[in-house]
C-alpha positions as CSV (number, residue, x, y, z in Angstrom):
1,M,103.2,112.4,100.5
2,N,105.9,115.1,100.0
3,S,109.6,114.7,101.0
4,S,109.4,116.9,104.1
5,K,106.6,114.8,105.6
6,I,108.6,111.6,104.8
7,I,111.7,113.0,106.5
8,A,109.6,114.2,109.6
9,I,108.0,110.7,109.9
10,A,111.4,109.0,109.6
11,L,113.0,111.2,112.2
12,A,110.0,110.6,114.6
13,I,110.4,106.8,114.2
14,V,114.1,107.1,114.8
15,A,113.5,109.2,118.0
16,I,110.9,106.7,119.2
17,F,113.2,103.7,118.9
18,A,116.3,105.6,120.2
19,F,114.4,106.8,123.4
20,P,115.3,103.9,125.6
21,I,118.9,103.9,124.5
22,F,119.7,107.5,125.5
23,L,117.4,107.4,128.6
24,N,118.5,104.2,130.3
25,N,116.0,104.4,133.2
26,D,113.4,101.7,133.6
27,Y,110.8,104.1,135.1
28,Y,110.8,106.5,132.1
29,I,111.0,103.6,129.7
30,H,107.9,102.1,131.3
31,L,106.1,105.5,131.0
32,G,107.0,105.6,127.3
33,T,105.6,102.1,126.9
34,T,102.4,103.2,128.6
35,I,102.1,106.1,126.2
36,L,102.6,103.9,123.2
37,I,99.9,101.5,124.4
38,Y,97.4,104.3,125.1
39,I,98.1,105.7,121.6
40,I,96.9,102.4,120.1
41,L,93.6,102.7,122.2
42,L,93.1,106.4,121.3
43,F,93.5,105.5,117.6
44,G,90.5,103.3,117.9
45,L,88.5,105.6,120.2
46,D,88.9,108.4,117.7
47,I,87.1,106.3,115.1
48,V,84.0,106.4,117.3
49,V,84.3,109.8,118.9
50,G,86.1,111.8,116.2
51,Y,84.7,110.3,113.0
52,T,81.2,109.0,113.7
53,G,80.5,111.6,116.4
54,Q,79.4,109.1,119.1
55,V,80.3,109.5,122.8
56,S,81.6,106.2,124.2
57,L,82.3,105.8,127.9
58,G,82.8,102.1,127.6
59,H,86.3,101.9,126.2
60,A,87.9,101.3,129.6
61,G,85.8,98.2,129.9
62,L,86.8,97.1,126.4
63,F,90.4,97.8,127.3
64,G,89.9,95.5,130.3
65,V,88.4,92.8,128.1
66,G,91.6,92.8,126.0
67,A,93.8,92.7,129.1
68,Y,91.9,89.9,130.7
69,T,91.7,87.8,127.6
70,T,95.5,87.9,127.5
71,G,95.7,87.3,131.2
72,V,93.4,84.3,131.2
73,L,95.0,82.7,128.2
74,F,98.4,83.2,129.8
75,F,97.5,82.2,133.3
76,H,95.3,79.2,132.7
77,L,96.6,77.9,129.4
78,G,100.2,79.2,129.1
79,M,99.5,80.7,125.7
80,P,102.4,82.7,124.1
81,F,102.3,86.4,123.0
82,F,101.6,85.6,119.4
83,V,98.4,83.8,120.3
84,T,97.1,86.0,123.1
85,V,97.3,89.3,121.3
86,P,95.3,88.3,118.2
87,A,92.8,86.5,120.5
88,S,92.4,89.6,122.6
89,I,91.7,91.7,119.5
90,I,89.0,89.2,118.2
91,V,87.3,88.8,121.6
92,T,87.2,92.5,122.3
93,A,85.9,93.2,118.8
94,F,83.1,90.7,119.5
95,F,82.3,92.6,122.8
96,G,82.4,95.8,120.9
97,G,79.7,94.4,118.5
98,L,77.6,93.4,121.5
99,L,77.9,96.9,122.9
100,A,77.1,98.5,119.6
101,L,73.9,96.6,118.6
102,P,71.7,97.9,121.4
103,A,73.6,101.1,122.2
104,L,73.4,102.6,118.8
105,K,69.6,102.5,118.9
106,V,69.9,105.6,121.1
107,I,71.8,108.9,120.6
108,G,73.4,111.7,122.6
109,P,73.5,111.4,126.4
110,Y,71.6,108.1,126.3
111,L,74.3,106.5,124.3
112,A,76.9,107.8,126.7
113,M,74.9,106.3,129.6
114,V,74.5,102.9,127.9
115,T,78.3,102.7,127.2
116,L,79.1,103.8,130.7
117,A,76.8,101.1,132.1
118,F,78.4,98.5,129.8
119,G,81.9,99.3,131.1
120,T,80.6,99.1,134.7
121,I,79.0,95.7,134.1
122,L,82.2,94.4,132.6
123,Q,84.2,95.6,135.6
124,I,81.7,93.8,137.9
125,L,81.8,90.6,135.9
126,I,85.6,90.6,135.9
127,N,85.5,91.0,139.7
128,E,82.9,88.3,140.3
129,M,84.1,85.6,137.8
130,S,86.9,84.5,140.1
131,F,87.0,81.0,138.6
132,L,88.3,82.6,135.4
133,T,89.7,86.0,136.3
134,E,90.9,85.3,139.9
135,G,88.5,88.1,141.0
136,P,90.0,90.9,143.2
137,M,93.2,89.0,143.5
138,G,94.1,89.8,139.9
139,I,96.3,87.9,137.5
140,K,100.1,88.0,137.3
141,L,101.9,87.7,134.0
142,L,105.4,87.6,132.6
143,K,106.6,89.7,129.8
144,P,106.9,87.9,126.4
145,E,109.9,85.7,125.9
146,F,112.4,86.2,123.1
147,L,114.7,83.2,122.3
148,G,113.7,81.7,125.6
149,V,114.5,84.8,127.7
150,E,111.9,87.1,129.2
151,M,112.0,90.6,127.8
152,G,113.1,93.6,129.9
153,E,111.6,97.0,129.9
154,R,113.7,98.2,127.0
155,E,112.9,95.2,124.8
156,F,109.2,95.4,125.5
157,Y,109.2,99.1,124.8
158,W,110.5,98.3,121.3
159,V,107.8,95.7,120.8
160,S,105.2,98.3,121.9
161,A,106.7,100.8,119.4
162,I,106.4,98.3,116.6
163,A,102.8,97.6,117.7
164,M,101.9,101.3,117.7
165,I,103.4,101.8,114.2
166,V,101.4,98.8,112.9
167,A,98.3,100.2,114.5
168,L,99.0,103.7,113.0
169,I,99.4,102.3,109.5
170,V,96.2,100.2,109.8
171,V,94.0,102.9,111.2
172,H,95.3,105.5,108.8
173,R,94.5,103.2,105.9
174,I,91.1,102.5,107.2
175,L,90.2,106.1,107.7
176,K,91.5,107.1,104.3
177,S,89.4,104.4,102.6
178,Q,85.7,104.1,101.7
179,L,85.2,102.9,105.3
180,G,86.7,106.0,106.9
181,R,84.7,108.2,104.5
182,A,81.5,106.4,105.5
183,F,82.3,106.9,109.2
184,E,83.0,110.6,108.7
185,A,79.8,111.1,106.7
186,L,77.8,109.6,109.5
187,R,78.8,112.5,111.8
188,D,78.0,115.3,109.4
189,S,74.6,114.2,108.0
190,P,73.1,110.7,108.8
191,V,70.1,111.4,106.6
192,A,72.2,112.2,103.6
193,C,74.4,109.2,104.4
194,D,71.5,106.8,104.3
195,C,70.3,108.4,101.0
196,M,73.8,107.7,99.5
197,G,73.3,104.0,100.1
198,V,75.5,104.0,103.3
199,S,73.5,102.4,106.1
200,V,74.0,104.6,109.1
201,Y,73.3,101.9,111.7
202,R,75.5,99.3,110.0
203,Y,78.5,101.5,109.7
204,K,78.1,102.7,113.3
205,V,78.3,99.1,114.3
206,Y,81.4,98.6,112.1
207,A,83.0,101.6,113.7
208,F,82.4,100.3,117.2
209,V,83.7,96.8,116.3
210,I,86.9,98.2,114.7
211,S,87.4,100.6,117.6
212,A,87.0,97.8,120.1
213,G,89.6,95.7,118.2
214,F,92.2,98.5,118.8
215,A,91.1,98.7,122.5
216,G,91.7,94.9,122.8
217,F,95.1,95.2,121.2
218,A,96.1,98.0,123.6
219,G,94.6,96.0,126.6
220,S,96.7,92.9,125.7
221,M,99.9,95.0,125.5
222,Y,99.1,96.7,128.7
223,A,98.7,93.4,130.6
224,Y,102.2,92.4,129.5
225,S,103.6,95.8,130.3
226,E,102.2,95.9,133.9
227,K,102.7,92.1,134.5
228,Y,99.6,92.3,136.8
229,I,96.0,93.1,136.1
230,S,93.1,93.6,138.5
231,P,89.4,94.7,138.1
232,N,90.0,98.1,139.8
233,T,92.3,99.2,137.0
234,Y,89.6,99.4,134.3
235,N,87.2,101.9,136.0
236,N,85.1,104.9,134.9
237,E,87.9,107.3,135.8
238,L,90.1,105.6,133.1
239,T,87.4,105.9,130.5
240,V,86.9,109.6,131.1
241,L,90.7,110.0,130.9
242,F,90.7,108.3,127.5
243,L,87.9,110.6,126.3
244,L,89.8,113.6,127.5
245,G,92.8,112.4,125.5
246,I,90.9,112.6,122.3
247,I,89.3,116.0,123.2
248,M,92.6,117.6,124.3
249,G,94.8,116.1,121.5
250,G,92.3,116.8,118.7
251,R,89.7,114.6,117.0
252,K,90.1,113.2,113.5
253,S,93.8,113.2,113.8
254,R,96.4,110.5,114.4
255,L,98.8,113.2,115.7
256,G,96.0,114.3,118.0
257,A,95.7,110.8,119.5
258,I,99.4,110.7,120.0
259,L,99.4,114.1,121.8
260,G,96.4,113.0,123.8
261,A,98.1,109.9,125.1
262,V,101.2,111.9,126.0
263,I,99.1,114.4,127.9
264,I,97.0,111.9,129.9
265,V,100.1,109.9,130.9
266,L,102.5,112.8,131.7
267,L,100.1,115.5,133.0
268,P,99.5,113.6,136.3
269,K,103.3,113.1,136.6
270,L,103.9,116.7,135.8
271,L,101.7,117.7,138.8
272,D,103.9,115.7,141.1
273,D,107.0,117.8,140.5
274,I,106.8,121.5,141.5
275,N,109.9,122.5,139.5
276,L,108.8,120.7,136.3
277,F,105.3,122.3,136.7
278,R,106.8,125.8,136.9
279,M,108.9,125.3,133.8
280,V,105.9,124.0,131.8
281,A,103.6,126.7,133.1
282,I,106.0,129.5,132.2
283,A,106.7,128.0,128.7
284,L,102.9,127.7,128.1
285,A,102.3,131.3,129.1
286,V,105.1,132.5,126.8
287,L,103.8,130.3,123.9
288,V,100.2,131.5,124.2
289,T,101.2,135.2,124.6
290,L,103.5,135.1,121.5
291,G,101.0,133.2,119.5
292,S,98.2,135.5,120.4
293,A,100.3,138.6,119.5
294,L,101.1,137.0,116.1
295,A,97.4,136.3,115.5
296,L,96.4,139.8,116.4
297,S,99.1,141.3,114.2
298,K,97.9,139.2,111.2
299,G,94.3,140.2,111.9
300,I,93.0,136.6,112.3
301,T,91.6,137.0,115.8
302,T,90.4,139.7,118.2
303,R,91.5,140.9,121.6
304,K,88.3,139.6,123.2
305,K,89.0,136.1,122.0
306,V,92.6,135.9,123.2
307,F,92.1,137.8,126.5
308,A,91.0,134.8,128.6
309,P,93.7,132.3,127.3
310,V,96.5,134.8,127.7
311,V,95.5,136.0,131.2
312,G,94.7,132.4,132.3
313,T,98.1,131.0,131.3
314,I,100.0,134.0,132.8
315,A,98.0,133.6,136.0
316,L,98.9,129.9,136.0
317,A,102.6,130.7,135.6
318,L,102.5,133.3,138.4
319,F,100.6,130.8,140.6
320,S,103.3,128.1,140.0
321,L,106.0,130.5,141.2
322,W,104.0,131.3,144.3
323,L,103.4,127.7,145.2
324,E,105.7,126.0,147.6
325,N,104.0,122.6,147.6
326,I,101.9,121.3,144.8
327,T,100.5,118.2,146.6
328,D,97.5,120.0,148.1
329,W,96.6,121.8,144.8
330,R,97.2,118.9,142.4
331,L,93.6,118.0,141.6
332,S,92.4,121.6,141.4
333,I,95.2,122.5,138.9
334,F,94.4,119.4,136.9
335,G,90.8,120.3,136.7
336,V,91.5,123.9,135.7
337,M,93.9,122.9,133.0
338,I,91.4,120.5,131.5
339,L,88.6,123.1,131.7
340,L,90.8,125.7,129.8
341,V,91.7,123.2,127.1
342,V,88.1,121.9,126.6
343,Y,86.6,125.4,126.7
344,Y,89.1,127.3,124.6
345,L,90.5,124.5,122.4
346,Q,87.3,122.7,121.3
347,E,89.1,121.3,118.3
348,G,91.9,120.1,120.5
349,I,95.6,121.1,120.3
350,V,96.0,119.8,116.7
351,G,92.8,121.4,115.6
352,F,93.8,124.7,117.0
353,F,97.2,124.8,115.3
354,R,95.6,123.5,112.0
355,N,93.0,126.4,112.1
356,F,95.7,128.9,113.1
357,T,98.1,128.0,110.3
358,S,95.2,127.8,107.8
359,A,94.2,131.4,108.8
360,L,97.7,132.6,108.3
361,R,98.0,131.0,104.9
362,A,94.6,132.6,104.0
363,K,96.0,136.0,104.8
364,V,99.2,135.4,102.8
365,V,97.6,133.7,99.8
366,Q,94.2,135.1,98.9
367,A,93.5,132.7,96.1
368,Q,95.0,129.2,95.7
369,D,94.2,126.4,93.3
370,L,93.7,123.4,95.6
371,S,93.5,120.7,93.1
372,A,94.4,119.4,89.7
373,T,91.8,120.0,87.0
374,A,90.0,116.9,86.0
375,G,89.9,117.9,82.4
376,E,88.3,115.8,79.8
377,T,88.0,112.3,81.2
378,S,88.0,109.1,79.1
379,I,85.3,107.4,81.1
380,N,81.6,108.0,81.3
381,V,81.2,110.0,84.5
382,I,77.4,109.6,84.3
383,H,76.4,106.1,83.3
384,Q,73.7,106.0,80.8
385,A,70.5,105.1,82.5
386,A,69.6,101.4,82.0
387,V,67.0,101.2,79.2
388,K,64.3,98.7,80.0
389,D,60.7,99.0,78.7
390,T,60.6,102.6,77.4
391,T,56.8,102.5,77.3
392,A,56.4,101.5,81.0
393,P,56.6,104.3,83.6
394,I,59.7,104.4,85.8
395,L,57.8,105.3,88.9
396,T,54.1,104.9,89.9
397,I,52.7,106.5,93.0
398,E,49.5,104.8,93.9
399,S,47.0,106.4,96.3
400,I,49.6,107.5,98.8
401,L,48.3,108.6,102.2
402,M,50.8,110.1,104.6
403,Q,49.2,111.0,107.9
404,F,50.7,112.6,111.0
405,G,48.1,112.2,113.7
406,G,45.1,114.0,112.4
407,L,47.0,115.8,109.6
408,K,47.0,114.3,106.1
409,A,50.2,115.6,104.6
410,L,49.5,113.6,101.5
411,N,45.9,112.5,100.7
412,N,45.5,109.7,98.2
413,V,47.9,111.1,95.7
414,D,48.4,109.3,92.4
415,I,51.3,110.3,90.1
416,T,52.9,108.4,87.2
417,I,56.4,109.4,86.1
418,K,57.4,108.6,82.5
419,R,60.9,107.3,81.8
420,G,63.5,109.8,80.5
421,T,61.4,112.9,81.4
422,I,61.7,115.8,83.7
423,H,58.6,115.8,85.9
424,G,57.8,118.9,87.9
425,L,56.2,118.8,91.3
426,I,54.9,122.2,92.5
427,G,52.6,123.7,95.0
428,P,52.4,126.3,97.8
429,N,54.4,125.9,101.0
430,G,53.0,123.1,103.1
431,S,51.3,121.4,100.1
432,G,53.2,118.1,100.7
433,K,56.0,118.3,98.2
434,S,58.9,117.5,100.5
435,T,56.8,114.9,102.3
436,M,56.4,113.2,99.0
437,M,60.2,113.3,98.5
438,N,60.7,111.7,101.9
439,V,58.2,109.0,101.1
440,L,59.9,108.2,97.8
441,T,63.3,107.9,99.5
442,G,62.2,105.8,102.5
443,I,62.6,108.5,105.2
444,Y,58.8,108.2,105.8
445,I,56.8,105.0,105.5
446,P,53.4,106.0,104.0
447,T,50.2,105.3,106.0
448,A,48.6,103.7,103.0
449,G,49.2,103.3,99.3
450,D,52.2,102.1,97.3
451,V,55.2,103.4,95.4
452,K,56.5,101.2,92.6
453,F,59.9,101.9,91.1
454,E,60.8,99.8,88.0
455,S,57.6,97.8,88.8
456,N,58.9,96.9,92.3
457,S,57.4,98.3,95.5
458,V,59.9,100.4,97.6
459,V,57.5,100.9,100.5
460,G,59.1,99.5,103.7
461,K,62.6,99.6,102.3
462,T,65.3,101.6,104.1
463,S,66.7,104.8,102.6
464,S,70.0,103.1,101.8
465,E,68.2,100.2,100.0
466,I,66.2,102.6,97.9
467,A,69.3,104.6,97.0
468,L,71.1,101.5,95.9
469,S,68.1,100.4,93.8
470,G,68.5,103.5,91.6
471,I,66.8,106.5,93.3
472,A,69.1,109.4,94.3
473,R,68.1,112.7,95.7
474,T,69.2,116.2,96.8
475,F,67.7,118.1,99.8
476,Q,65.8,121.3,100.3
477,N,68.4,122.3,102.9
478,V,71.8,121.3,101.5
479,Q,73.0,118.1,103.3
480,L,76.7,118.0,102.4
481,F,79.4,116.4,104.6
482,G,80.8,119.8,105.5
483,E,84.2,118.7,107.0
484,M,85.0,116.6,104.0
485,T,86.3,117.9,100.7
486,A,84.3,118.2,97.6
487,L,86.1,115.1,96.2
488,E,85.5,113.1,99.4
489,N,81.8,114.0,99.2
490,I,81.6,112.4,95.7
491,L,83.6,109.4,96.9
492,V,80.9,108.8,99.6
493,G,78.4,108.7,96.7
494,L,80.6,106.1,95.0
495,H,80.7,103.9,98.1
496,H,78.5,101.4,96.4
497,S,81.3,100.8,93.8
498,F,83.7,99.3,96.4
499,N,83.8,95.5,97.0
500,S,87.0,95.6,99.1
501,N,86.8,94.5,102.7
502,L,88.7,95.5,105.9
503,L,91.6,93.2,105.1
504,D,92.0,94.6,101.6
505,V,92.0,98.1,103.1
506,A,94.4,97.4,106.0
507,L,96.9,95.6,103.7
508,H,96.3,97.8,100.7
509,L,95.7,94.8,98.5
510,P,95.3,95.2,94.7
511,R,91.5,95.0,94.8
512,F,91.3,98.1,97.1
513,T,94.0,100.1,95.3
514,K,92.4,99.5,91.9
515,E,88.9,100.4,93.2
516,E,90.2,103.6,95.0
517,A,92.0,104.8,91.9
518,S,89.0,104.2,89.7
519,A,86.6,105.9,92.1
520,R,88.9,109.0,92.4
521,E,89.1,109.2,88.6
522,R,85.3,109.1,88.3
523,A,84.8,111.5,91.2
524,L,87.0,114.1,89.5
525,G,85.0,113.5,86.3
526,L,81.7,114.2,88.1
527,L,83.2,117.4,89.6
528,H,84.2,118.4,86.1
529,F,80.7,117.7,84.9
530,V,79.2,120.3,87.3
531,G,82.2,122.7,87.0
532,L,83.8,122.1,90.4
533,D,87.0,120.3,89.4
534,K,89.2,123.2,90.5
535,L,87.6,123.0,94.0
536,A,88.1,119.3,94.5
537,N,90.2,119.6,97.7
538,E,88.2,122.4,99.2
539,E,86.0,121.5,102.3
540,A,82.4,121.5,101.3
541,R,81.4,123.9,104.0
542,N,83.7,126.5,102.5
543,L,82.2,126.5,99.1
544,P,79.8,129.3,97.9
545,Y,76.2,128.3,98.3
546,G,75.6,127.8,94.5
547,K,78.6,125.5,94.3
548,Q,77.3,123.5,97.3
549,R,74.1,122.9,95.3
550,M,76.1,121.7,92.3
551,L,78.2,119.4,94.6
552,E,75.1,117.8,96.0
553,I,73.8,117.1,92.5
554,A,77.2,115.6,91.5
555,R,77.2,113.4,94.7
556,A,73.7,112.1,93.9
557,L,74.8,111.3,90.3
558,A,77.7,109.2,91.8
559,L,75.0,106.6,92.7
560,D,74.4,105.9,89.0
561,P,70.6,106.6,89.5
562,N,67.9,105.9,87.0
563,L,65.7,108.4,88.9
564,L,67.0,111.7,90.4
565,L,64.9,113.7,92.8
566,L,65.9,117.4,93.0
567,D,64.3,119.2,96.0
568,E,64.3,123.0,95.2
569,P,67.8,123.1,93.7
570,A,67.4,126.7,92.5
571,A,66.5,128.0,96.0
572,G,68.8,130.9,97.0
573,L,70.7,130.9,93.7
574,T,71.7,133.9,91.7
575,A,70.6,134.3,88.1
576,P,73.9,133.1,86.6
577,D,73.8,130.1,89.0
578,I,70.3,129.2,87.9
579,K,71.3,129.4,84.3
580,E,74.2,127.0,85.0
581,L,71.8,124.7,87.0
582,L,69.4,124.5,84.0
583,T,72.3,123.5,81.7
584,V,73.3,120.7,84.1
585,I,69.7,119.4,84.5
586,R,69.3,119.2,80.7
587,K,72.6,117.4,80.4
588,I,71.5,114.8,83.1
589,R,68.2,114.3,81.2
590,D,70.1,113.8,78.0
591,H,71.9,110.8,79.6
592,G,68.5,109.1,80.0
593,I,68.1,109.8,83.7
594,T,64.5,110.6,84.8
595,I,64.2,113.7,87.0
596,I,61.5,114.7,89.5
597,L,61.9,118.5,90.2
598,I,60.4,120.3,93.1
599,E,60.9,124.0,92.6
600,H,59.3,127.4,93.5
601,H,61.0,129.2,90.6
602,M,58.2,129.0,88.0
603,D,60.5,130.1,85.2
604,V,62.8,127.1,86.0
605,V,59.8,124.6,86.1
606,M,58.1,125.9,83.0
607,S,61.3,125.9,80.9
608,V,62.6,122.4,81.6
609,C,59.7,120.2,82.8
610,D,58.0,117.9,80.3
611,K,55.0,117.4,82.7
612,I,54.0,119.0,85.9
613,S,51.9,117.8,88.9
614,V,50.5,120.3,91.3
615,L,49.8,119.6,95.0
616,D,47.7,121.7,97.4
617,F,47.0,120.7,101.0
618,G,48.3,117.2,100.3
619,Q,46.1,116.6,97.3
620,K,46.9,116.6,93.6
621,I,44.8,119.3,92.0
622,A,46.2,119.4,88.5
623,E,48.6,117.7,86.1
624,G,49.7,118.4,82.6
625,V,52.3,120.3,80.4
626,A,53.4,123.8,81.3
627,Q,50.9,125.6,79.1
628,E,48.0,123.7,80.7
629,I,49.2,124.3,84.2
630,Q,49.6,128.0,83.6
631,K,45.9,128.3,82.6
632,D,44.4,125.9,85.2
633,E,42.0,127.8,87.4
634,K,42.6,125.6,90.4
635,V,46.4,126.2,90.1
636,I,45.9,129.9,89.8
637,E,43.7,130.0,92.8
638,A,45.9,127.8,95.0
639,Y,49.3,128.8,93.9
640,L,49.0,132.2,92.4
641,G,46.6,133.7,95.0
642,G,43.5,133.6,92.7
643,Q,44.8,136.2,90.3
644,S,44.2,135.1,86.7
645,A,46.8,136.1,84.2
């Protein structure tokens, strides 16, 4: 972290703690406390929404579970602050797990409906279980005591500020660890994530549990802040407000969560004061107009794109001057403002400014080295494949049948892959090559037959289990984690090398720091191996297509595989890229790693493959070395259109 960031953070912390000193008004101090508490919840919600890409409408219910756990322990048992807060985190995390286990079996709008129903059920239970929650009457609390004296608004604000900073440190460390990388990978490509040995379902559950823990923490603090809790507080309107906070502030950003909390707390208050609303509306119009003019002058946007935001904000400023009473228009203005932000700032406020400044830098600096060169590394970036019985095949495909309804995509295919070789798998489009890849990696479970890797059957195992057993793959259509850097993509592949747990990560214990340093060193070495070390900190989606192919191979090698499946790696590559690819493939083979290569470029297949199997309409029609395949009449008829050489 550079010195300017450290100074900015230090100044922000000083400003947060100085706020109640310079503004000695209990109402505004209470608003500040509410913002700090909502920030804690949005930190957790961003893990689910921003990183894993799931839409949760149940966090108001989880927020309520945390508040009521504190309320019940205080009201019935007289438990102190240092007992109720940890208890609320644990209990809410448990409820988060209960929500995740069934909810994550569905996706998209169905997941949103399940989480919404969960929150509604919790609200009903809180209302009906009067023997525990006091039902509609609610529960009254006192603020925590310090040296036997109940805290005032100012003192509890400082406690909330400390709680927010602790939450910020913990969530930042989680999201910058192997856990955070796993969560982010889930959003970009669940299939690739599973094939990297990271179980999609398991880490979605982890994300919900951790997120729920933050909701419970915030709920506990909120109960003390309000000194009264009732079932109606934790309704569906609140959960939508939380979701809007993430959307408006900006996902995958701690600053976005902070801005989102400020907006959802202060925006309703803003619309209560006509003079304040006018000042903000005019300032917003000026800011958007000047920003748009700057963007147009630098050539990073078009008039069409800025027309609606500029006209909309100017119209809002003029409307605020025309208004005499805001009360009748309050909800309409609130809705329009949210609509403008959601429609025109889909990456949120933080995302918009990040993209804006990145575009400006791109215009000023056309070429920039984004990382340190890995150079020659002292460790083996590709582990030598484990040598077992060199005479035994590494993979045996026995009478595999893959049937989709009446279509036999693979029809009793038998293939034996010798250890340490490059085995080609070719055939016309639709012959079953990619289907075979999906069977070998557990994406499809074959209708009949068996696949034995290192003499052990892999049929019925999950993709993540197969990956961790020593089979890695690339994809016909590149499946990188686009919003992650090249280095982070490799680190996802190295996920299996971490043994540190959540506590190690949150506290930065030696086990985690040692594993993280070792993984980063090896990741840089793998990037150097495929010639991408100078692009380590470039987002994967911004890499040229040929470099994306190389990055996918490097990520697969991070699994330390004994068998590497390459699915059309030369597709779409230029001649120089293909030459570089062939060099890398041979280097991988020289490390003892067996390769299965699917490819349409016959010059690639014939030049590197030790043996070739040919599929046609799901059946194996030929097998042998390159010279035999080139002369085989069945291959010529099926693959080369019946034209003999």
